[in-house]
RODO-2510 file (C-alpha; in nm, 4 decimals, decimal comma):
residues 217
     n   res          X          Y          Z
     1     x     1,8346     6,2590    10,0930
     2     x     1,6630     6,5223     9,8846
     3     x     1,5202     6,8422    10,0593
     4     x     1,3713     7,1527     9,9760
     5     x     1,3960     7,4726    10,2334
     6     x     1,1405     7,7113    10,1975
     7     x     1,1565     8,0768    10,4232
     8     x     1,0707     8,4376    10,3861
     9     x     1,3950     8,6605    10,2988
    10     x     1,5854     8,7009    10,6258
    11     x     1,4863     8,3560    10,7562
    12     x     1,8310     8,2186    10,7516
    13     x     1,7513     7,9494    10,4889
    14     x     2,0812     8,0119    10,2967
    15     x     2,2854     7,9436    10,6261
    16     x     2,0843     7,6614    10,7366
    17     x     2,1047     7,4868    10,3903
    18     x     2,4661     7,5165    10,3809
    19     x     2,5168     7,4059    10,7275
    20     x     2,2671     7,0927    10,6970
    21     x     2,4424     7,0065    10,3760
    22     x     2,8035     6,9809    10,5478
    23     x     2,6427     6,7881    10,8443
    24     x     2,4493     6,5487    10,6225
    25     x     2,7272     6,5266    10,3598
    26     x     2,4888     6,6244    10,0762
    27     x     2,5124     6,9014     9,8098
    28     x     2,3433     7,2485     9,8899
    29     x     2,1972     7,3811     9,5492
    30     x     2,1119     7,7455     9,5445
    31     x     1,9829     7,8795     9,2034
    32     x     2,1616     8,1926     9,2175
    33     x     2,5074     7,9964     9,2919
    34     x     2,4278     7,7942     9,0016
    35     x     2,3653     8,0887     8,7701
    36     x     2,7126     8,2440     8,8468
    37     x     2,8970     7,9112     8,8093
    38     x     2,7298     7,8741     8,4561
    39     x     2,8267     8,2188     8,3547
    40     x     3,1780     8,1782     8,5092
    41     x     3,2400     7,8847     8,3156
    42     x     3,1071     8,0760     7,9986
    43     x     2,8942     7,7429     7,8931
    44     x     2,6169     7,7917     7,6516
    45     x     2,3645     7,7692     7,9239
    46     x     2,5646     8,0398     8,1101
    47     x     2,5802     8,2694     7,8247
    48     x     2,2063     8,2484     7,7903
    49     x     2,1605     8,3114     8,1747
    50     x     2,3890     8,6100     8,1498
    51     x     2,1636     8,7690     7,9040
    52     x     1,8868     8,7641     8,1198
    53     x     2,0687     8,8318     8,4250
    54     x     2,2418     9,1354     8,2857
    55     x     1,9017     9,2837     8,1561
    56     x     1,7455     9,2575     8,4954
    57     x     1,4744     8,9963     8,3448
    58     x     1,3948     8,6460     8,5132
    59     x     1,5779     8,3603     8,3919
    60     x     1,3138     8,1504     8,2157
    61     x     1,1859     7,8149     8,3538
    62     x     1,3245     7,6058     8,0897
    63     x     1,6571     7,7188     8,1341
    64     x     1,6691     7,6955     8,5195
    65     x     1,5263     7,3365     8,5016
    66     x     1,7990     7,2614     8,2496
    67     x     2,0845     7,3788     8,4823
    68     x     1,9127     7,2273     8,7823
    69     x     1,9037     6,9078     8,6254
    70     x     2,2980     6,9194     8,5130
    71     x     2,3551     7,0150     8,8827
    72     x     2,1640     6,7456     9,0343
    73     x     2,3384     6,4881     8,8223
    74     x     2,6648     6,5771     8,9335
    75     x     2,8590     6,3236     9,1533
    76     x     2,8507     6,5827     9,4480
    77     x     2,4847     6,5509     9,4533
    78     x     2,4576     6,1722     9,4347
    79     x     2,4259     6,1385     9,8133
    80     x     2,1324     6,3675     9,8185
    81     x     2,0958     6,7723     9,8044
    82     x     1,9045     7,0455     9,9645
    83     x     1,7427     7,3047     9,7405
    84     x     1,7346     7,6680     9,8347
    85     x     1,5576     7,9067     9,6065
    86     x     1,3642     7,6716     9,3939
    87     x     1,0876     7,6038     9,3038
    88     x     0,9024     7,9374     9,3443
    89     x     0,6025     7,8850     9,1538
    90     x     0,3849     7,5492     9,1089
    91     x     0,4672     7,5269     8,7275
    92     x     0,8426     7,5055     8,8416
    93     x     0,7327     7,2272     9,0964
    94     x     0,5828     7,0412     8,8460
    95     x     0,8936     7,0680     8,6138
    96     x     1,0958     6,9586     8,9022
    97     x     0,8958     6,6484     8,9449
    98     x     1,0062     6,5343     8,6166
    99     x     1,3624     6,5115     8,6823
   100     x     1,3911     6,4221     9,0699
   101     x     1,2029     6,3422     9,3621
   102     x     1,1857     6,5327     9,6821
   103     x     1,1884     6,3413    10,0354
   104     x     1,0770     6,6609    10,2438
   105     x     1,0060     7,0179    10,2661
   106     x     1,1642     7,2334    10,5503
   107     x     0,9441     7,5216    10,5934
   108     x     1,0865     7,8105    10,8197
   109     x     0,8569     8,0122    10,9953
   110     x     0,9772     8,3401    11,1600
   111     x     0,7724     8,6517    11,2577
   112     x     0,7581     8,9429    11,0438
   113     x     0,9111     9,1628    11,3195
   114     x     1,2346     8,9410    11,3186
   115     x     1,2883     8,9426    10,9471
   116     x     1,2335     9,3345    10,9348
   117     x     1,4829     9,3679    11,2337
   118     x     1,7514     9,1335    11,0808
   119     x     1,7466     9,2651    10,7340
   120     x     1,7361     9,6230    10,8227
   121     x     2,0425     9,5559    11,0311
   122     x     2,2213     9,3700    10,7408
   123     x     2,5527     9,5057    10,6003
   124     x     2,7337     9,3594    10,3128
   125     x     3,1004     9,4065    10,2180
   126     x     3,1233     9,5820     9,8775
   127     x     3,4512     9,3889     9,8117
   128     x     3,4545     9,0453     9,8973
   129     x     3,0429     9,0074     9,9889
   130     x     3,0800     8,9061    10,3811
   131     x     2,7808     8,9607    10,5594
   132     x     2,7494     9,1374    10,8920
   133     x     2,4513     9,2335    11,1273
   134     x     2,4662     9,5620    11,3335
   135     x     2,2759     9,3904    11,5887
   136     x     2,4403     9,0452    11,6633
   137     x     2,7270     9,0126    11,4296
   138     x     2,9122     9,3389    11,4128
   139     x     3,2143     9,4129    11,2240
   140     x     3,5324     9,5100    11,4494
   141     x     3,5605     9,8349    11,3139
   142     x     3,2241    10,0480    11,2089
   143     x     3,1660    10,0290    10,8382
   144     x     3,4626     9,8227    10,7488
   145     x     3,4850     9,4762    10,6670
   146     x     3,7090     9,2356    10,8969
   147     x     3,7952     9,0052    10,6163
   148     x     3,9411     9,2322    10,3510
   149     x     3,8948     9,5923    10,4856
   150     x     3,6194     9,6864    10,2233
   151     x     3,3275     9,9212    10,2616
   152     x     3,0154     9,7970    10,4166
   153     x     2,6811     9,8881    10,2690
   154     x     2,3102     9,8292    10,2962
   155     x     2,1165     9,6838    10,0214
   156     x     1,8146     9,8807     9,8925
   157     x     1,6018     9,6059     9,9313
   158     x     1,7228     9,5552    10,3104
   159     x     1,5225     9,8859    10,3930
   160     x     1,2251     9,7939    10,6184
   161     x     0,9697     9,9343    10,3662
   162     x     1,1144     9,7026    10,0755
   163     x     1,1361     9,4247    10,3147
   164     x     0,7563     9,4204    10,3909
   165     x     0,6955     9,4214    10,0106
   166     x     0,9163     9,1238     9,9547
   167     x     0,7417     8,9348    10,2576
   168     x     0,4188     9,0021    10,0661
   169     x     0,5848     8,8609     9,7493
   170     x     0,6940     8,5528     9,9285
   171     x     0,3807     8,5029    10,0868
   172     x     0,1835     8,5136     9,7654
   173     x     0,4391     8,2402     9,5801
   174     x     0,4912     8,0175     9,8746
   175     x     0,1139     7,9739    10,0032
   176     x     0,0170     7,7861     9,6536
   177     x     0,3323     7,5854     9,6565
   178     x     0,2863     7,4500    10,0063
   179     x    -0,0736     7,3659     9,9246
   180     x     0,0634     7,1971     9,5982
   181     x     0,2982     6,9900     9,8059
   182     x     0,0381     6,9026    10,1149
   183     x    -0,0201     6,5182    10,1214
   184     x     0,2462     6,4707     9,8391
   185     x     0,5726     6,5398    10,0410
   186     x     0,6417     6,5482    10,4426
   187     x     0,6365     6,9439    10,5534
   188     x     0,8355     7,0252    10,8426
   189     x     0,7283     7,3576    11,0050
   190     x     1,0477     7,5043    11,1770
   191     x     0,9577     7,7788    11,4116
   192     x     1,1964     8,0513    11,5302
   193     x     1,0572     8,3051    11,7462
   194     x     1,3766     8,4604    11,8893
   195     x     1,5841     8,7103    11,6917
   196     x     1,9213     8,5790    11,8497
   197     x     1,8689     8,2191    11,8277
   198     x     2,2034     8,0614    11,7159
   199     x     2,2069     7,8773    11,3667
   200     x     2,3057     7,5638    11,5365
   201     x     2,0036     7,5670    11,7629
   202     x     1,7841     7,5805    11,4454
   203     x     1,9875     7,3022    11,2730
   204     x     1,9493     7,0646    11,5658
   205     x     1,5620     7,1166    11,5660
   206     x     1,5733     7,0385    11,1838
   207     x     1,7739     6,7319    11,2266
   208     x     1,5570     6,6131    11,5261
   209     x     1,2290     6,6500    11,3132
   210     x     1,3778     6,4578    11,0251
   211     x     1,5097     6,1723    11,2533
   212     x     1,1803     6,1804    11,4392
   213     x     1,0014     6,0583    11,1378
   214     x     1,2659     5,8340    10,9766
   215     x     1,3338     6,0639    10,6965
   216     x     1,6957     6,0100    10,7848
   217     x     1,6521     5,6583    10,8594
***
């Protein structure tokens, strides 16, 4: 089972990808995690990635696809995987086709007001990276991480005016990709119109869609 998950910032795709991977016993592959692992291991690819990351530049497609191919060929990905954050362009999709086949795309559809509400209320621990939400996942002590006592902060790109810009970028990137994959790969539209919908509910909906069309056998 080889899936992609697409969704706007704040749609929960990282959460759903990791939970689906655990339930289906497949690998969850996020480009950001791949980059950090290569840098941590100080590999030749990792050193090249660090150069671009540290200078604030996008990592070139040829490096990304090399790291992705390496990750897909690891034993932990043999049963399958779910891609989170890749591809972002048609060119990347074409490069991906040369190294693997995709069985289905999970497309998360979430209203803009929910995205803005979620992200504008998100707070992150400056020490351990734990994520909170002032609306439905509050810390026990305001401004303090439950796990390590670190200070919570709001990312600059989680502020409402920036979120709107991020959503426009997502729309420009994703529409050509979805059009590219239409007719090639099954695309499952997963709608969530409630801000407090538990992740488990969305996961159940995704799995039901996949089973209904025999993607999961």
